[in-house]
N, C-alpha and C positions, 0 to 999 in steps of 0.2 A: 209756546207754539202748540197749536191745536192739531188734531189728527189729520185734518185736510191738508194743512201746510206740510206736515211730515211726509204724506203720501206723494205730493207734488215734488218735493225735494229729492225723494229717492227714485222717481221715475226717470229712466234714461233710455235712449235708443230711438230708432226711427219708427214712425207710424206705418201702418200697413199701406196706406195710400202713398206715402213717400217712397216706400220700397217698390210698389207697383209702377209708379211714375218713373223711377230710376231704371227699372227693368225694361219698361216700354221704350225709353229713350235709347238705352243700350242696344236693344233688339233692332230699332230703326237704323241706328248707325251701323250695326253689324250687317244688316240687309243691304244697305247702300254700298258698304265696303265690299261685300261679297259680289255685287254686280259690277263694281268698278275695277276690281282686281284683274279680271281677264283683259280689260282694255289697256291697263298699265303694262301687263305682260306682252300684249301685242305691240304696244309702242316700243318697248325695249327690243323686241325682235326686229321691228322695223328699223330702229337705229343701227343694229348690228348689220342688217341687210344693206342699208345705205352705205355704211362704212366699207363693206365688202364690195359693193357696186362702184364705189368711187375709184377703185383700182382699174376700171375700164378706161380705154383711151378715147373712145368716141361715145356719142350720146346713145347710139344703138347698142353698143357693148354694155354700157351702164344699165340700160333698161333691161336687157336680157339677163345680166347677172342678178339684178334686183328681182326680176320675176322668178328666176330659178330659186333664189333664196326665200322668196315669199311663198312659193309653193311648198318648200320643205318645212318652213316654220309656221305655216297656216296663217299668213297675213292676208286678211280679206278687206281691210279698210282702204288700202291704197294699192296701186299697181305701178308698173314702170312708166305708164303714160302720165301719171300724176306727179312725177318727179320734176323738179326744176334743176336743170343741169347747167352749171357755169364753170368757167375756168378762172382761177386766181393765180396769175403767173403761169407756171407750168403744171399746176395742181388742179385736178378735177374736183369741184365742190358740188355735192348733191344735197338739195333741200326738199323738204316736204312739209305739208300741213294738212290736217284733217280734223273733223269734229266727231264726237261720239255723244249720242243722246241716250240717257238711261231713264226709263220710265219709273217714276217714284210712286205716285198715286194720283187718281183722277186726271186732271189736266196738267199736273206738275211733272216736269222732266229735269234731270240734272244734265247740263251741257258741259262736256269736257273738251277743251281745245288742245290738240297736240301739235307741236311744231318741233322739227328736228333738222339736223344737217350733219354732214360728214365732217370729220376733223381735218 
């Protein structure tokens, strides 16, 4: 075994370009996650508000309850007028759906579709 083969056999680890590529991918994923997290939190707040609003007896009551909860929880993507209110038996069911677009770079956007309903 000559000196060149011994050097190659002992070299281990990642190259600088490999590390930079990995850091770049990790940073991109982190940036997108940081922009998507507030929309997920807003969706969870909307689910809670819809569940609370389903306690109303009329469509007007449901919308008022939802709008009050939306004001408290800072829900801006939907309002009471966007809710689909139905009855299943004697139970009020409230459904909603909306889209959120997150600008990534240039002409690229991430589209997240949220759909929810009361239990």
